[in-house]
mmCIF file as Biopython writes it, N, C-alpha, C and O atoms, coordinates in Angstrom:
data_model
#
loop_
_atom_site.group_PDB
_atom_site.id
_atom_site.type_symbol
_atom_site.label_atom_id
_atom_site.label_alt_id
_atom_site.label_comp_id
_atom_site.label_asym_id
_atom_site.label_entity_id
_atom_site.label_seq_id
_atom_site.pdbx_PDB_ins_code
_atom_site.Cartn_x
_atom_site.Cartn_y
_atom_site.Cartn_z
_atom_site.occupancy
_atom_site.B_iso_or_equiv
_atom_site.auth_seq_id
_atom_site.auth_asym_id
_atom_site.pdbx_PDB_model_num
ATOM 1   N N  . MET A ? 1  ? 0.702   -1.113  0.064  1.0 0.0 1  A 1 
ATOM 2   C CA . MET A ? 1  ? 0.067   0.035   -0.080 1.0 0.0 1  A 1 
ATOM 3   C C  . MET A ? 1  ? 0.875   1.294   -0.022 1.0 0.0 1  A 1 
ATOM 4   O O  . MET A ? 1  ? 0.545   2.315   -0.625 1.0 0.0 1  A 1 
ATOM 5   N N  . LEU A ? 2  ? 1.977   1.184   0.746  1.0 0.0 2  A 1 
ATOM 6   C CA . LEU A ? 2  ? 2.701   2.300   0.833  1.0 0.0 2  A 1 
ATOM 7   C C  . LEU A ? 2  ? 3.385   2.568   -0.416 1.0 0.0 2  A 1 
ATOM 8   O O  . LEU A ? 2  ? 3.653   3.733   -0.712 1.0 0.0 2  A 1 
ATOM 9   N N  . ALA A ? 3  ? 3.723   1.516   -1.248 1.0 0.0 3  A 1 
ATOM 10  C CA . ALA A ? 3  ? 4.365   1.840   -2.626 1.0 0.0 3  A 1 
ATOM 11  C C  . ALA A ? 3  ? 3.471   2.397   -3.717 1.0 0.0 3  A 1 
ATOM 12  O O  . ALA A ? 3  ? 3.896   3.007   -4.698 1.0 0.0 3  A 1 
ATOM 13  N N  . ILE A ? 4  ? 2.019   2.100   -3.429 1.0 0.0 4  A 1 
ATOM 14  C CA . ILE A ? 4  ? 0.957   2.409   -4.241 1.0 0.0 4  A 1 
ATOM 15  C C  . ILE A ? 4  ? 0.864   3.956   -4.044 1.0 0.0 4  A 1 
ATOM 16  O O  . ILE A ? 4  ? 0.665   4.701   -5.003 1.0 0.0 4  A 1 
ATOM 17  N N  . LEU A ? 5  ? 1.005   4.382   -2.848 1.0 0.0 5  A 1 
ATOM 18  C CA . LEU A ? 5  ? 0.939   5.709   -2.428 1.0 0.0 5  A 1 
ATOM 19  C C  . LEU A ? 5  ? 2.193   6.501   -2.681 1.0 0.0 5  A 1 
ATOM 20  O O  . LEU A ? 5  ? 2.247   7.667   -2.289 1.0 0.0 5  A 1 
ATOM 21  N N  . SER A ? 6  ? 3.249   5.923   -3.339 1.0 0.0 6  A 1 
ATOM 22  C CA . SER A ? 6  ? 4.580   6.510   -3.594 1.0 0.0 6  A 1 
ATOM 23  C C  . SER A ? 6  ? 5.112   7.010   -2.262 1.0 0.0 6  A 1 
ATOM 24  O O  . SER A ? 6  ? 5.673   8.101   -2.353 1.0 0.0 6  A 1 
ATOM 25  N N  . ILE A ? 7  ? 5.078   6.541   -1.192 1.0 0.0 7  A 1 
ATOM 26  C CA . ILE A ? 7  ? 5.843   7.012   -0.047 1.0 0.0 7  A 1 
ATOM 27  C C  . ILE A ? 7  ? 7.141   6.166   0.010  1.0 0.0 7  A 1 
ATOM 28  O O  . ILE A ? 7  ? 7.193   4.946   -0.146 1.0 0.0 7  A 1 
ATOM 29  N N  . LYS A ? 8  ? 8.181   7.000   0.259  1.0 0.0 8  A 1 
ATOM 30  C CA . LYS A ? 8  ? 9.555   6.474   0.302  1.0 0.0 8  A 1 
ATOM 31  C C  . LYS A ? 8  ? 10.320  7.087   1.408  1.0 0.0 8  A 1 
ATOM 32  O O  . LYS A ? 8  ? 9.903   8.071   2.018  1.0 0.0 8  A 1 
ATOM 33  N N  . GLY A ? 9  ? 11.513  6.463   1.678  1.0 0.0 9  A 1 
ATOM 34  C CA . GLY A ? 9  ? 12.463  7.101   2.641  1.0 0.0 9  A 1 
ATOM 35  C C  . GLY A ? 9  ? 12.155  6.911   4.001  1.0 0.0 9  A 1 
ATOM 36  O O  . GLY A ? 9  ? 11.625  5.852   4.337  1.0 0.0 9  A 1 
ATOM 37  N N  . THR A ? 10 ? 12.392  7.726   4.779  1.0 0.0 10 A 1 
ATOM 38  C CA . THR A ? 10 ? 12.353  7.706   6.215  1.0 0.0 10 A 1 
ATOM 39  C C  . THR A ? 10 ? 10.661  7.597   6.612  1.0 0.0 10 A 1 
ATOM 40  O O  . THR A ? 10 ? 10.177  6.880   7.487  1.0 0.0 10 A 1 
ATOM 41  N N  . LEU A ? 11 ? 10.059  8.367   5.853  1.0 0.0 11 A 1 
ATOM 42  C CA . LEU A ? 11 ? 8.434   8.269   6.228  1.0 0.0 11 A 1 
ATOM 43  C C  . LEU A ? 11 ? 7.939   6.974   5.918  1.0 0.0 11 A 1 
ATOM 44  O O  . LEU A ? 11 ? 7.018   6.602   6.645  1.0 0.0 11 A 1 
ATOM 45  N N  . PHE A ? 12 ? 8.380   6.042   4.861  1.0 0.0 12 A 1 
ATOM 46  C CA . PHE A ? 12 ? 8.117   4.783   4.649  1.0 0.0 12 A 1 
ATOM 47  C C  . PHE A ? 12 ? 8.409   3.931   5.613  1.0 0.0 12 A 1 
ATOM 48  O O  . PHE A ? 12 ? 7.679   2.956   5.787  1.0 0.0 12 A 1 
ATOM 49  N N  . SER A ? 13 ? 9.462   4.136   6.362  1.0 0.0 13 A 1 
ATOM 50  C CA . SER A ? 13 ? 10.006  3.200   7.577  1.0 0.0 13 A 1 
ATOM 51  C C  . SER A ? 13 ? 9.355   3.507   8.530  1.0 0.0 13 A 1 
ATOM 52  O O  . SER A ? 13 ? 8.955   2.545   9.186  1.0 0.0 13 A 1 
ATOM 53  N N  . VAL A ? 14 ? 9.023   4.671   8.952  1.0 0.0 14 A 1 
ATOM 54  C CA . VAL A ? 14 ? 8.163   5.107   10.209 1.0 0.0 14 A 1 
ATOM 55  C C  . VAL A ? 14 ? 6.876   4.476   10.105 1.0 0.0 14 A 1 
ATOM 56  O O  . VAL A ? 14 ? 6.536   3.679   10.979 1.0 0.0 14 A 1 
ATOM 57  N N  . ILE A ? 15 ? 6.055   4.764   9.048  1.0 0.0 15 A 1 
ATOM 58  C CA . ILE A ? 15 ? 4.810   4.321   8.852  1.0 0.0 15 A 1 
ATOM 59  C C  . ILE A ? 15 ? 4.721   2.664   8.820  1.0 0.0 15 A 1 
ATOM 60  O O  . ILE A ? 15 ? 3.742   2.065   9.264  1.0 0.0 15 A 1 
ATOM 61  N N  . LEU A ? 16 ? 5.844   2.019   8.250  1.0 0.0 16 A 1 
ATOM 62  C CA . LEU A ? 16 ? 5.669   0.535   8.411  1.0 0.0 16 A 1 
ATOM 63  C C  . LEU A ? 16 ? 5.895   0.003   9.716  1.0 0.0 16 A 1 
ATOM 64  O O  . LEU A ? 16 ? 5.350   -1.031  10.103 1.0 0.0 16 A 1 
ATOM 65  N N  . ILE A ? 17 ? 6.740   0.730   10.455 1.0 0.0 17 A 1 
ATOM 66  C CA . ILE A ? 17 ? 7.020   0.109   11.848 1.0 0.0 17 A 1 
ATOM 67  C C  . ILE A ? 17 ? 5.944   0.503   12.790 1.0 0.0 17 A 1 
ATOM 68  O O  . ILE A ? 17 ? 5.702   -0.203  13.769 1.0 0.0 17 A 1 
ATOM 69  N N  . LEU A ? 18 ? 5.249   1.655   12.534 1.0 0.0 18 A 1 
ATOM 70  C CA . LEU A ? 18 ? 3.977   1.956   13.304 1.0 0.0 18 A 1 
ATOM 71  C C  . LEU A ? 18 ? 3.014   1.015   12.938 1.0 0.0 18 A 1 
ATOM 72  O O  . LEU A ? 18 ? 2.420   0.466   13.867 1.0 0.0 18 A 1 
ATOM 73  N N  . SER A ? 19 ? 2.744   0.725   11.874 1.0 0.0 19 A 1 
ATOM 74  C CA . SER A ? 19 ? 1.798   -0.232  11.540 1.0 0.0 19 A 1 
ATOM 75  C C  . SER A ? 19 ? 1.829   -1.680  12.053 1.0 0.0 19 A 1 
ATOM 76  O O  . SER A ? 19 ? 0.867   -2.447  12.087 1.0 0.0 19 A 1 
ATOM 77  N N  . ALA A ? 20 ? 3.105   -1.933  12.452 1.0 0.0 20 A 1 
ATOM 78  C CA . ALA A ? 20 ? 3.222   -3.294  13.188 1.0 0.0 20 A 1 
ATOM 79  C C  . ALA A ? 20 ? 3.258   -3.191  14.669 1.0 0.0 20 A 1 
ATOM 80  O O  . ALA A ? 20 ? 3.424   -4.188  15.373 1.0 0.0 20 A 1 
ATOM 81  N N  . MET A ? 21 ? 3.114   -2.065  15.122 1.0 0.0 21 A 1 
ATOM 82  C CA . MET A ? 21 ? 3.095   -1.994  16.595 1.0 0.0 21 A 1 
ATOM 83  C C  . MET A ? 21 ? 1.553   -2.659  17.211 1.0 0.0 21 A 1 
ATOM 84  O O  . MET A ? 21 ? 0.517   -2.745  16.551 1.0 0.0 21 A 1 
ATOM 85  N N  . PRO A ? 22 ? 1.703   -2.998  18.347 1.0 0.0 22 A 1 
ATOM 86  C CA . PRO A ? 22 ? 0.390   -3.508  19.013 1.0 0.0 22 A 1 
ATOM 87  C C  . PRO A ? 22 ? -0.488  -2.540  19.395 1.0 0.0 22 A 1 
ATOM 88  O O  . PRO A ? 22 ? -0.029  -1.415  19.592 1.0 0.0 22 A 1 
ATOM 89  N N  . ALA A ? 23 ? -1.809  -2.762  19.563 1.0 0.0 23 A 1 
ATOM 90  C CA . ALA A ? 23 ? -2.897  -2.168  19.855 1.0 0.0 23 A 1 
ATOM 91  C C  . ALA A ? 23 ? -2.589  -1.282  21.250 1.0 0.0 23 A 1 
ATOM 92  O O  . ALA A ? 23 ? -1.862  -1.719  22.142 1.0 0.0 23 A 1 
ATOM 93  N N  . ALA A ? 24 ? -3.187  -0.098  21.301 1.0 0.0 24 A 1 
ATOM 94  C CA . ALA A ? 24 ? -2.854  0.885   22.279 1.0 0.0 24 A 1 
ATOM 95  C C  . ALA A ? 24 ? -3.765  0.455   23.555 1.0 0.0 24 A 1 
ATOM 96  O O  . ALA A ? 24 ? -4.859  -0.103  23.468 1.0 0.0 24 A 1 
ATOM 97  N N  . VAL A ? 25 ? -3.149  0.796   24.670 1.0 0.0 25 A 1 
ATOM 98  C CA . VAL A ? 25 ? -3.828  0.342   25.955 1.0 0.0 25 A 1 
ATOM 99  C C  . VAL A ? 25 ? -4.903  1.237   26.259 1.0 0.0 25 A 1 
ATOM 100 O O  . VAL A ? 25 ? -5.753  0.960   27.106 1.0 0.0 25 A 1 
ATOM 101 N N  . ASN A ? 26 ? -4.898  2.342   25.572 1.0 0.0 26 A 1 
ATOM 102 C CA . ASN A ? 26 ? -6.163  3.286   25.883 1.0 0.0 26 A 1 
ATOM 103 C C  . ASN A ? 26 ? -7.276  2.775   25.328 1.0 0.0 26 A 1 
ATOM 104 O O  . ASN A ? 26 ? -8.323  3.160   25.849 1.0 0.0 26 A 1 
ATOM 105 N N  . ALA A ? 27 ? -7.361  2.075   24.490 1.0 0.0 27 A 1 
ATOM 106 C CA . ALA A ? 27 ? -8.621  1.359   23.898 1.0 0.0 27 A 1 
ATOM 107 C C  . ALA A ? 27 ? -9.336  0.460   25.030 1.0 0.0 27 A 1 
ATOM 108 O O  . ALA A ? 27 ? -10.509 0.098   24.937 1.0 0.0 27 A 1 
ATOM 109 N N  . VAL A ? 28 ? -8.553  0.169   26.026 1.0 0.0 28 A 1 
ATOM 110 C CA . VAL A ? 28 ? -9.193  -0.748  27.035 1.0 0.0 28 A 1 
ATOM 111 C C  . VAL A ? 28 ? -10.012 0.107   27.832 1.0 0.0 28 A 1 
ATOM 112 O O  . VAL A ? 28 ? -11.098 -0.294  28.250 1.0 0.0 28 A 1 
ATOM 113 N N  . ILE A ? 29 ? -9.561  1.311   28.090 1.0 0.0 29 A 1 
ATOM 114 C CA . ILE A ? 29 ? -10.112 2.321   29.163 1.0 0.0 29 A 1 
ATOM 115 C C  . ILE A ? 29 ? -11.399 2.814   28.509 1.0 0.0 29 A 1 
ATOM 116 O O  . ILE A ? 29 ? -12.518 2.812   29.022 1.0 0.0 29 A 1 
ATOM 117 N N  . LEU A ? 30 ? -11.068 3.224   27.332 1.0 0.0 30 A 1 
ATOM 118 C CA . LEU A ? 30 ? -12.503 3.747   26.437 1.0 0.0 30 A 1 
ATOM 119 C C  . LEU A ? 30 ? -13.431 2.556   26.433 1.0 0.0 30 A 1 
ATOM 120 O O  . LEU A ? 30 ? -14.599 2.860   26.676 1.0 0.0 30 A 1 
ATOM 121 N N  . ALA A ? 31 ? -13.197 1.263   26.214 1.0 0.0 31 A 1 
ATOM 122 C CA . ALA A ? 31 ? -14.291 0.288   25.947 1.0 0.0 31 A 1 
ATOM 123 C C  . ALA A ? 31 ? -14.757 0.007   27.568 1.0 0.0 31 A 1 
ATOM 124 O O  . ALA A ? 31 ? -15.945 -0.256  27.754 1.0 0.0 31 A 1 
ATOM 125 N N  . GLU A ? 32 ? -13.975 0.051   28.561 1.0 0.0 32 A 1 
ATOM 126 C CA . GLU A ? 32 ? -14.727 -0.053  29.869 1.0 0.0 32 A 1 
ATOM 127 C C  . GLU A ? 32 ? -15.473 1.349   30.260 1.0 0.0 32 A 1 
ATOM 128 O O  . GLU A ? 32 ? -16.404 1.307   31.064 1.0 0.0 32 A 1 
ATOM 129 N N  . GLU A ? 33 ? -15.183 2.218   29.858 1.0 0.0 33 A 1 
ATOM 130 C CA . GLU A ? 33 ? -15.818 3.648   30.156 1.0 0.0 33 A 1 
ATOM 131 C C  . GLU A ? 33 ? -17.250 3.588   29.383 1.0 0.0 33 A 1 
ATOM 132 O O  . GLU A ? 33 ? -18.286 4.038   29.873 1.0 0.0 33 A 1 
ATOM 133 N N  . TYR A ? 34 ? -17.168 3.008   28.183 1.0 0.0 34 A 1 
ATOM 134 C CA . TYR A ? 34 ? -18.416 3.117   27.273 1.0 0.0 34 A 1 
ATOM 135 C C  . TYR A ? 34 ? -19.015 1.753   27.146 1.0 0.0 34 A 1 
ATOM 136 O O  . TYR A ? 34 ? -19.835 1.546   26.251 1.0 0.0 34 A 1 
ATOM 137 N N  . ASP A ? 35 ? -18.655 0.782   28.004 1.0 0.0 35 A 1 
ATOM 138 C CA . ASP A ? 35 ? -19.220 -0.563  27.994 1.0 0.0 35 A 1 
ATOM 139 C C  . ASP A ? 35 ? -19.361 -1.210  26.603 1.0 0.0 35 A 1 
ATOM 140 O O  . ASP A ? 35 ? -20.412 -1.667  26.152 1.0 0.0 35 A 1 
ATOM 141 N N  . ALA A ? 36 ? -18.174 -1.190  25.985 1.0 0.0 36 A 1 
ATOM 142 C CA . ALA A ? 36 ? -17.926 -1.605  24.455 1.0 0.0 36 A 1 
ATOM 143 C C  . ALA A ? 36 ? -16.955 -2.752  24.334 1.0 0.0 36 A 1 
ATOM 144 O O  . ALA A ? 36 ? -15.835 -2.681  23.829 1.0 0.0 36 A 1 
ATOM 145 N N  . ALA A ? 37 ? -17.493 -3.761  24.833 1.0 0.0 37 A 1 
ATOM 146 C CA . ALA A ? 37 ? -16.667 -5.158  24.784 1.0 0.0 37 A 1 
ATOM 147 C C  . ALA A ? 37 ? -15.192 -5.007  25.428 1.0 0.0 37 A 1 
ATOM 148 O O  . ALA A ? 37 ? -14.228 -5.317  24.728 1.0 0.0 37 A 1 
ATOM 149 N N  . PRO A ? 38 ? -15.007 -4.566  26.668 1.0 0.0 38 A 1 
ATOM 150 C CA . PRO A ? 38 ? -13.760 -4.530  27.168 1.0 0.0 38 A 1 
ATOM 151 C C  . PRO A ? 38 ? -12.911 -5.819  27.166 1.0 0.0 38 A 1 
ATOM 152 O O  . PRO A ? 38 ? -11.689 -5.822  27.018 1.0 0.0 38 A 1 
ATOM 153 N N  . LYS A ? 39 ? -13.668 -6.897  27.343 1.0 0.0 39 A 1 
ATOM 154 C CA . LYS A ? 39 ? -12.745 -8.216  27.344 1.0 0.0 39 A 1 
ATOM 155 C C  . LYS A ? 39 ? -12.339 -8.478  25.966 1.0 0.0 39 A 1 
ATOM 156 O O  . LYS A ? 39 ? -11.249 -9.026  25.807 1.0 0.0 39 A 1 
ATOM 157 N N  . LEU A ? 40 ? -13.102 -8.148  24.853 1.0 0.0 40 A 1 
ATOM 158 C CA . LEU A ? 40 ? -12.501 -8.257  23.536 1.0 0.0 40 A 1 
ATOM 159 C C  . LEU A ? 40 ? -11.317 -7.443  23.114 1.0 0.0 40 A 1 
ATOM 160 O O  . LEU A ? 40 ? -10.362 -7.854  22.455 1.0 0.0 40 A 1 
ATOM 161 N N  . VAL A ? 41 ? -11.521 -6.125  23.622 1.0 0.0 41 A 1 
ATOM 162 C CA . VAL A ? 41 ? -10.392 -5.190  23.291 1.0 0.0 41 A 1 
ATOM 163 C C  . VAL A ? 41 ? -9.198  -5.847  24.235 1.0 0.0 41 A 1 
ATOM 164 O O  . VAL A ? 41 ? -8.101  -5.885  23.680 1.0 0.0 41 A 1 
ATOM 165 N N  . SER A ? 42 ? -9.246  -6.268  25.319 1.0 0.0 42 A 1 
ATOM 166 C CA . SER A ? 42 ? -8.097  -6.609  26.231 1.0 0.0 42 A 1 
ATOM 167 C C  . SER A ? 42 ? -7.525  -7.864  25.505 1.0 0.0 42 A 1 
ATOM 168 O O  . SER A ? 42 ? -6.320  -8.083  25.619 1.0 0.0 42 A 1 
ATOM 169 N N  . ARG A ? 43 ? -8.260  -8.656  24.808 1.0 0.0 43 A 1 
ATOM 170 C CA . ARG A ? 43 ? -7.682  -9.891  24.200 1.0 0.0 43 A 1 
ATOM 171 C C  . ARG A ? 43 ? -6.908  -9.412  23.009 1.0 0.0 43 A 1 
ATOM 172 O O  . ARG A ? 43 ? -5.808  -9.900  22.751 1.0 0.0 43 A 1 
ATOM 173 N N  . CYS A ? 44 ? -7.450  -8.469  22.275 1.0 0.0 44 A 1 
ATOM 174 C CA . CYS A ? 44 ? -6.735  -8.091  21.116 1.0 0.0 44 A 1 
ATOM 175 C C  . CYS A ? 44 ? -5.455  -7.259  21.324 1.0 0.0 44 A 1 
ATOM 176 O O  . CYS A ? 44 ? -4.623  -7.237  20.417 1.0 0.0 44 A 1 
ATOM 177 N N  . ILE A ? 45 ? -5.254  -6.594  22.427 1.0 0.0 45 A 1 
ATOM 178 C CA . ILE A ? 45 ? -4.144  -6.025  22.834 1.0 0.0 45 A 1 
ATOM 179 C C  . ILE A ? 45 ? -3.190  -7.102  23.380 1.0 0.0 45 A 1 
ATOM 180 O O  . ILE A ? 45 ? -2.000  -7.003  23.084 1.0 0.0 45 A 1 
ATOM 181 N N  . LEU A ? 46 ? -3.587  -8.072  24.112 1.0 0.0 46 A 1 
ATOM 182 C CA . LEU A ? 46 ? -2.671  -9.219  24.535 1.0 0.0 46 A 1 
ATOM 183 C C  . LEU A ? 46 ? -2.241  -9.828  23.148 1.0 0.0 46 A 1 
ATOM 184 O O  . LEU A ? 46 ? -1.037  -9.858  22.895 1.0 0.0 46 A 1 
ATOM 185 N N  . TRP A ? 47 ? -3.097  -10.289 22.282 1.0 0.0 47 A 1 
ATOM 186 C CA . TRP A ? 47 ? -2.611  -10.924 21.082 1.0 0.0 47 A 1 
ATOM 187 C C  . TRP A ? 47 ? -1.610  -10.112 20.064 1.0 0.0 47 A 1 
ATOM 188 O O  . TRP A ? 47 ? -0.704  -10.672 19.447 1.0 0.0 47 A 1 
ATOM 189 N N  . THR A ? 48 ? -1.878  -8.835  19.986 1.0 0.0 48 A 1 
ATOM 190 C CA . THR A ? 48 ? -1.089  -7.933  19.204 1.0 0.0 48 A 1 
ATOM 191 C C  . THR A ? 48 ? 0.249   -7.544  19.921 1.0 0.0 48 A 1 
ATOM 192 O O  . THR A ? 48 ? 1.273   -7.255  19.301 1.0 0.0 48 A 1 
ATOM 193 N N  . THR A ? 49 ? 0.155   -7.563  21.138 1.0 0.0 49 A 1 
ATOM 194 C CA . THR A ? 49 ? 1.469   -7.356  21.854 1.0 0.0 49 A 1 
ATOM 195 C C  . THR A ? 49 ? 2.532   -8.717  21.636 1.0 0.0 49 A 1 
ATOM 196 O O  . THR A ? 49 ? 3.720   -8.631  21.324 1.0 0.0 49 A 1 
ATOM 197 N N  . LEU A ? 50 ? 1.816   -9.898  21.871 1.0 0.0 50 A 1 
ATOM 198 C CA . LEU A ? 50 ? 2.568   -11.084 21.694 1.0 0.0 50 A 1 
ATOM 199 C C  . LEU A ? 50 ? 3.148   -11.197 20.279 1.0 0.0 50 A 1 
ATOM 200 O O  . LEU A ? 50 ? 4.285   -11.606 20.042 1.0 0.0 50 A 1 
ATOM 201 N N  . ALA A ? 51 ? 2.194   -10.768 19.296 1.0 0.0 51 A 1 
ATOM 202 C CA . ALA A ? 51 ? 2.741   -10.889 17.869 1.0 0.0 51 A 1 
ATOM 203 C C  . ALA A ? 51 ? 3.782   -9.891  17.552 1.0 0.0 51 A 1 
ATOM 204 O O  . ALA A ? 51 ? 4.586   -10.036 16.631 1.0 0.0 51 A 1 
ATOM 205 N N  . SER A ? 52 ? 3.744   -8.942  18.290 1.0 0.0 52 A 1 
ATOM 206 C CA . SER A ? 52 ? 4.850   -7.856  17.954 1.0 0.0 52 A 1 
ATOM 207 C C  . SER A ? 52 ? 6.203   -8.297  18.097 1.0 0.0 52 A 1 
ATOM 208 O O  . SER A ? 52 ? 7.129   -7.799  17.456 1.0 0.0 52 A 1 
ATOM 209 N N  . PHE A ? 53 ? 6.345   -9.314  19.008 1.0 0.0 53 A 1 
ATOM 210 C CA . PHE A ? 53 ? 7.628   -9.837  19.414 1.0 0.0 53 A 1 
ATOM 211 C C  . PHE A ? 53 ? 8.380   -10.457 18.039 1.0 0.0 53 A 1 
ATOM 212 O O  . PHE A ? 53 ? 9.590   -10.437 17.815 1.0 0.0 53 A 1 
ATOM 213 N N  . ILE A ? 54 ? 7.461   -10.939 17.300 1.0 0.0 54 A 1 
ATOM 214 C CA . ILE A ? 54 ? 7.914   -11.585 16.056 1.0 0.0 54 A 1 
ATOM 215 C C  . ILE A ? 54 ? 7.699   -10.466 14.837 1.0 0.0 54 A 1 
ATOM 216 O O  . ILE A ? 54 ? 8.571   -10.403 13.969 1.0 0.0 54 A 1 
ATOM 217 N N  . VAL A ? 55 ? 6.806   -9.786  14.786 1.0 0.0 55 A 1 
ATOM 218 C CA . VAL A ? 55 ? 6.481   -9.030  13.679 1.0 0.0 55 A 1 
ATOM 219 C C  . VAL A ? 55 ? 7.390   -7.776  13.557 1.0 0.0 55 A 1 
ATOM 220 O O  . VAL A ? 55 ? 7.922   -7.466  12.491 1.0 0.0 55 A 1 
ATOM 221 N N  . LEU A ? 56 ? 7.541   -7.057  14.734 1.0 0.0 56 A 1 
ATOM 222 C CA . LEU A ? 56 ? 8.549   -5.899  14.679 1.0 0.0 56 A 1 
ATOM 223 C C  . LEU A ? 56 ? 9.947   -6.188  14.254 1.0 0.0 56 A 1 
ATOM 224 O O  . LEU A ? 56 ? 10.494  -5.487  13.402 1.0 0.0 56 A 1 
ATOM 225 N N  . PRO A ? 57 ? 10.605  -7.304  14.882 1.0 0.0 57 A 1 
ATOM 226 C CA . PRO A ? 57 ? 11.951  -7.442  14.382 1.0 0.0 57 A 1 
ATOM 227 C C  . PRO A ? 57 ? 11.786  -7.902  12.847 1.0 0.0 57 A 1 
ATOM 228 O O  . PRO A ? 57 ? 12.710  -7.565  12.106 1.0 0.0 57 A 1 
ATOM 229 N N  . ALA A ? 58 ? 10.794  -8.584  12.314 1.0 0.0 58 A 1 
ATOM 230 C CA . ALA A ? 58 ? 10.933  -8.886  11.034 1.0 0.0 58 A 1 
ATOM 231 C C  . ALA A ? 58 ? 10.745  -7.666  10.004 1.0 0.0 58 A 1 
ATOM 232 O O  . ALA A ? 58 ? 11.273  -7.598  8.894  1.0 0.0 58 A 1 
ATOM 233 N N  . MET A ? 59 ? 9.912   -6.741  10.569 1.0 0.0 59 A 1 
ATOM 234 C CA . MET A ? 59 ? 9.667   -5.525  9.791  1.0 0.0 59 A 1 
ATOM 235 C C  . MET A ? 59 ? 11.018  -4.719  9.814  1.0 0.0 59 A 1 
ATOM 236 O O  . MET A ? 59 ? 11.523  -4.317  8.766  1.0 0.0 59 A 1 
ATOM 237 N N  . ILE A ? 60 ? 11.552  -4.509  10.974 1.0 0.0 60 A 1 
ATOM 238 C CA . ILE A ? 60 ? 12.904  -3.756  11.097 1.0 0.0 60 A 1 
ATOM 239 C C  . ILE A ? 60 ? 14.016  -4.599  10.179 1.0 0.0 60 A 1 
ATOM 240 O O  . ILE A ? 60 ? 14.903  -3.929  9.651  1.0 0.0 60 A 1 
ATOM 241 N N  . GLY A ? 61 ? 14.004  -5.703  10.020 1.0 0.0 61 A 1 
ATOM 242 C CA . GLY A ? 61 ? 15.018  -6.595  9.157  1.0 0.0 61 A 1 
ATOM 243 C C  . GLY A ? 61 ? 14.798  -6.215  7.856  1.0 0.0 61 A 1 
ATOM 244 O O  . GLY A ? 61 ? 15.758  -5.978  7.123  1.0 0.0 61 A 1 
ATOM 245 N N  . PHE A ? 62 ? 13.461  -6.106  7.398  1.0 0.0 62 A 1 
ATOM 246 C CA . PHE A ? 62 ? 12.957  -5.976  6.105  1.0 0.0 62 A 1 
ATOM 247 C C  . PHE A ? 62 ? 13.380  -4.510  5.612  1.0 0.0 62 A 1 
ATOM 248 O O  . PHE A ? 62 ? 13.441  -4.235  4.414  1.0 0.0 62 A 1 
ATOM 249 N N  . LEU A ? 63 ? 13.661  -3.612  6.607  1.0 0.0 63 A 1 
ATOM 250 C CA . LEU A ? 63 ? 14.101  -2.222  6.052  1.0 0.0 63 A 1 
ATOM 251 C C  . LEU A ? 63 ? 15.597  -2.306  5.735  1.0 0.0 63 A 1 
ATOM 252 O O  . LEU A ? 63 ? 16.188  -1.327  5.280  1.0 0.0 63 A 1 
#
């Protein structure tokens, strides 16, 4: 997608790494506040954090 948008250089690297980052913990706080499936949001954060141990080094190695 970044290549289609003609994004290159440092901006390409930054966007690629940020897209591989785990979900934000703030989402759990908002989900609890508005009663919008906080358990599901917590599981998403758990799994994206665990996946980031594999995905982030792979993305950095790709650069």
